[in-house]
C-alpha positions as CSV (number, residue, x, y, z in Angstrom):
1,M,82.8,83.4,84.7
2,Q,80.0,86.3,84.5
3,N,81.2,89.1,86.1
4,S,78.6,89.4,88.4
5,N,79.8,86.3,90.0
6,K,83.4,87.3,89.8
7,S,82.3,90.7,91.7
8,F,80.0,88.8,94.0
9,I,83.5,86.3,94.5
10,A,86.0,89.6,95.0
11,K,83.6,90.8,97.8
12,I,83.8,88.3,99.4
13,A,87.6,87.6,99.2
14,L,87.6,90.9,100.5
15,L,85.4,90.8,103.6
16,L,88.0,87.5,104.5
17,A,90.8,90.1,104.4
18,T,88.9,92.6,106.4
19,I,88.5,89.3,108.6
20,I,92.1,88.6,109.0
21,W,93.5,92.0,109.4
22,G,91.2,93.0,111.9
23,S,93.1,90.2,114.3
24,T,96.5,91.7,113.5
25,F,96.5,94.7,115.7
26,F,96.0,93.7,118.7
27,I,99.0,91.1,117.6
28,M,101.4,93.8,116.3
29,E,100.8,96.1,119.4
30,G,102.3,93.2,121.8
31,T,104.8,92.4,118.6
32,I,106.1,95.6,118.6
33,Q,107.6,95.5,122.4
34,S,110.2,92.9,121.7
35,I,111.2,93.8,117.9
36,G,111.6,97.2,116.3
37,I,109.1,98.0,114.0
38,Y,111.7,98.1,110.8
39,S,112.6,94.9,111.5
40,L,109.0,93.2,112.0
41,L,107.7,95.3,108.9
42,A,111.3,94.0,106.9
43,F,110.5,90.3,107.9
44,R,107.4,90.2,107.7
45,F,107.2,91.6,103.7
46,T,110.9,90.0,102.7
47,L,109.2,86.2,104.1
48,A,105.7,87.0,101.7
49,A,108.0,87.9,99.1
50,I,109.7,84.5,98.8
51,I,106.7,83.0,99.5
52,L,105.1,84.4,96.4
53,A,107.9,84.0,94.4
54,V,108.8,80.3,95.4
55,I,105.1,79.9,93.9
56,L,105.4,81.8,91.0
57,I,108.6,81.1,90.0
58,K,107.6,79.8,86.4
59,H,106.3,83.5,85.9
60,L,109.1,85.3,86.7
61,K,110.2,85.3,83.8
62,V,107.8,87.6,82.0
63,I,108.6,90.5,84.6
64,D,109.9,93.8,82.8
65,K,110.4,97.5,83.8
66,G,106.8,98.2,83.4
67,Y,106.4,95.6,86.4
68,L,109.6,96.2,88.2
69,W,108.1,100.2,88.7
70,R,104.7,99.3,89.4
71,G,106.0,97.4,92.2
72,F,108.0,99.9,93.3
73,V,105.5,102.3,93.9
74,M,103.1,99.4,95.3
75,G,105.8,98.9,98.0
76,A,106.4,102.3,98.6
77,L,103.3,103.1,99.3
78,V,102.3,100.6,101.6
79,I,105.1,100.5,103.9
80,V,104.8,104.0,104.2
81,A,101.2,103.2,105.2
82,Y,102.5,100.8,107.6
83,I,105.0,102.6,109.3
84,F,102.4,105.8,110.1
85,Q,100.4,102.8,111.1
86,T,102.4,100.9,113.3
87,Y,103.9,104.3,114.8
88,G,100.3,105.2,115.4
89,L,100.1,101.8,117.2
90,A,103.0,101.7,119.5
91,D,101.6,105.5,121.1
92,E,100.1,104.5,124.6
93,A,97.7,107.1,123.8
94,T,96.4,105.0,120.6
95,T,94.4,101.5,121.3
96,P,94.3,98.7,118.6
97,G,90.4,99.4,118.5
98,K,91.4,103.1,117.7
99,N,94.1,102.4,115.4
100,A,91.8,100.2,113.3
101,F,89.5,102.9,112.8
102,L,91.5,105.8,112.4
103,T,92.8,103.7,109.5
104,A,89.9,102.9,108.3
105,I,89.7,106.9,107.3
106,Y,90.5,105.7,103.7
107,C,86.8,104.3,103.2
108,V,86.4,107.8,102.3
109,I,89.2,109.0,100.8
110,V,89.4,106.7,97.9
111,P,86.7,108.0,95.9
112,F,87.8,111.6,96.0
113,L,91.8,110.4,95.1
114,A,90.4,108.0,93.0
115,Y,88.4,110.4,90.3
116,P,90.6,111.5,88.1
117,F,91.9,107.7,87.6
118,T,88.6,106.2,87.1
119,K,86.5,109.2,85.9
120,I,83.6,108.0,89.0
121,K,82.1,111.0,89.9
122,P,82.2,110.4,94.0
123,D,78.1,111.2,94.7
124,R,76.5,113.0,97.3
125,Y,76.0,110.1,99.4
126,N,79.9,109.9,99.7
127,V,79.9,113.4,100.3
128,A,77.2,112.9,103.1
129,A,79.4,109.7,104.4
130,S,82.9,111.7,104.4
131,F,81.1,114.2,106.9
132,L,80.0,111.1,109.0
133,C,83.1,110.1,109.0
134,I,85.1,112.6,110.0
135,F,82.4,113.8,112.3
136,G,83.0,110.1,113.6
137,I,86.8,110.4,113.9
138,T,86.3,113.3,116.0
139,L,84.6,112.0,118.5
140,I,87.0,108.7,118.6
141,S,89.9,110.7,118.7
142,V,89.7,113.4,120.9
143,T,89.9,112.5,124.9
144,G,88.7,116.0,126.0
145,G,87.2,119.3,125.6
146,D,89.4,120.6,122.7
147,F,91.7,119.1,119.1
148,S,95.1,119.8,121.6
149,T,93.9,116.8,123.3
150,I,94.1,114.3,120.0
151,C,97.4,112.4,120.4
152,R,100.4,112.1,118.4
153,G,99.6,108.3,117.7
154,D,95.9,108.8,116.1
155,L,97.4,111.7,113.7
156,L,100.0,108.9,112.9
157,T,97.3,106.4,112.2
158,L,95.6,109.2,110.1
159,L,98.4,109.3,108.0
160,G,98.4,106.0,107.9
161,G,95.0,105.8,106.5
162,I,95.4,108.3,103.4
163,F,98.9,106.2,102.2
164,F,96.5,103.4,102.9
165,S,93.7,104.9,100.2
166,L,97.1,106.0,97.9
167,H,97.9,102.5,97.4
168,M,94.5,101.2,97.0
169,I,94.2,103.5,94.0
170,A,97.5,102.4,92.7
171,V,96.4,98.5,92.7
172,S,93.2,99.1,90.9
173,V,95.4,101.4,87.8
174,F,98.4,98.9,87.5
175,S,96.6,95.8,87.9
176,Q,94.6,96.4,84.3
177,G,96.4,94.1,81.8
178,R,98.9,92.6,84.4
179,N,99.8,89.8,86.8
180,I,97.9,90.6,89.4
181,L,100.6,87.8,91.3
182,L,103.4,88.9,90.2
183,L,102.6,92.6,90.6
184,T,102.0,91.9,94.8
185,M,105.0,89.9,95.4
186,L,106.7,92.7,93.8
187,Q,105.3,94.9,96.3
188,F,106.5,92.8,99.2
189,F,109.7,92.7,97.9
190,F,109.8,96.2,97.6
191,A,108.5,96.7,100.6
192,G,110.7,94.5,102.5
193,L,113.9,95.8,100.5
194,I,112.3,99.6,101.6
195,A,111.9,98.7,105.7
196,W,115.4,97.0,106.1
197,I,117.3,100.3,104.9
198,P,116.3,101.7,108.8
199,A,116.0,98.0,110.7
200,L,119.6,98.0,109.5
201,M,120.4,101.7,110.6
202,F,118.7,102.4,113.6
203,E,117.4,99.2,115.2
204,T,119.4,96.0,116.8
205,F,118.7,93.1,115.2
206,P,116.4,90.7,116.9
207,S,118.8,87.4,117.5
208,D,116.7,86.3,120.7
209,M,113.4,86.8,119.9
210,P,110.8,84.6,121.2
211,L,108.8,82.0,120.6
212,S,105.6,84.4,120.7
213,G,107.7,86.7,118.1
214,I,108.4,84.1,115.6
215,G,104.8,83.0,115.6
216,A,103.4,86.0,115.5
217,I,105.5,87.0,112.3
218,L,105.0,84.2,110.8
219,Y,100.8,84.7,111.3
220,L,101.4,88.5,110.1
221,T,103.9,87.2,106.8
222,I,101.4,84.0,105.7
223,F,98.0,85.1,106.5
224,A,98.2,89.2,107.0
225,T,100.5,89.3,104.4
226,C,100.2,86.9,101.4
227,L,96.5,85.4,102.0
228,C,94.7,89.2,102.4
229,Y,97.0,91.3,99.2
230,L,96.3,88.3,97.3
231,F,92.5,88.4,98.1
232,Q,92.7,92.2,97.9
233,N,94.6,93.0,95.0
234,A,92.6,90.0,93.1
235,G,88.9,91.5,94.3
236,Q,89.8,95.1,93.5
237,K,90.7,93.7,89.9
238,F,86.9,93.1,89.4
239,T,85.6,96.0,92.2
240,T,85.5,99.7,91.9
241,P,87.8,101.2,94.1
242,S,85.5,103.0,96.2
243,T,83.5,99.8,96.7
244,A,86.8,97.6,97.2
245,A,87.6,100.5,99.8
246,L,84.2,100.4,101.5
247,I,84.6,96.5,102.3
248,L,87.9,96.6,103.3
249,S,86.9,99.3,106.0
250,L,85.0,96.6,107.5
251,E,88.7,96.1,109.3
252,A,87.6,98.4,111.8
253,V,85.1,96.5,113.3
254,F,86.8,93.3,113.6
255,G,89.7,95.8,115.0
256,V,87.6,96.4,117.6
257,L,86.2,93.0,118.0
258,F,89.0,91.0,118.3
259,S,90.8,93.7,120.8
260,V,88.0,94.1,123.3
261,I,87.3,90.2,122.8
262,F,91.6,89.2,123.7
263,T,92.8,92.5,125.2
264,A,92.2,94.7,128.4
265,E,90.9,97.6,125.1
266,T,87.3,99.3,127.0
267,V,85.3,101.4,125.0
268,S,83.8,104.3,125.8
269,F,80.3,105.8,124.9
270,K,81.8,108.9,122.7
271,M,84.3,106.3,121.1
272,F,80.8,103.9,120.7
273,I,79.3,107.0,119.3
274,G,82.4,107.6,116.6
275,F,82.6,104.0,115.6
276,S,79.1,103.6,114.8
277,L,79.0,106.9,112.9
278,V,81.8,105.6,110.7
279,F,80.6,102.3,110.7
280,L,77.1,104.7,109.4
281,A,79.4,106.1,107.1
282,I,80.2,103.0,105.5
283,I,76.3,101.7,104.9
284,V,75.8,105.2,103.7
285,S,78.4,105.6,100.8
286,E,78.0,101.8,99.9
287,L,74.6,100.8,100.2
288,K,73.2,104.1,99.2
289,P,69.8,103.3,101.2
290,F,68.1,106.2,100.5
291,K,68.5,106.4,96.7
292,S,65.5,105.9,94.4
293,K,65.5,102.2,92.5
294,R,64.3,104.5,89.7
295,G,67.5,106.4,89.7
């Protein structure tokens, strides 16, 4: 298959991942009311690791120290990102839509953090997109007249976005010359293992989980974890980290859309302008609309 075709298919895979992930924000908001945050993440990633391990059972013998330490780093980064994001979502002042858009900060961080590894220098469009995104995030987060009105959940979500960007860079660097499916499985295993530690220490085991909670965990495990991370990790192998980040940041758009459709979330005019600026940042950085074709 030609590189151009691989790149196109990779972008479609990344887009499908964003749609599914966009649906998870309002699902997780309801689920964490009946199950602890660490327990939810532990179940989600452990079950995902088991599913992939069964599928890849014939390939597990090739796992070596190189796979293990790479999988551990990827798993540690993604579980820390999810912990910050989920705690941010648990804050009543942070809606699923806001949580989705604030997580999208990674779309403008990745090109800068990736430079030492990829040697792809951020251009003026990346810089312009950064300012647009920062301004948009400010409008989304600040509910009053000064920065003291930024809620704790918003700050935790932004921290989650930073760790998601580090995870994306790790995937791009570590996937070279490695079986991406095995790396994904190990990532899930270590993420689940790390999450079980605080789950067992600080939370009560959910022995009487409602059917809705079980259904949510299965959806998050099969679709939002197994399928989406396979799409992301495989897709990143044939796209640059900045392109992948920008496509995946559309998760925020779908996050707001699903939240408005399925929950009582409303979007104020100021928040709408903020969302629009973040989306414009994505367009500017990815499509570079004012770039000369001869350039």
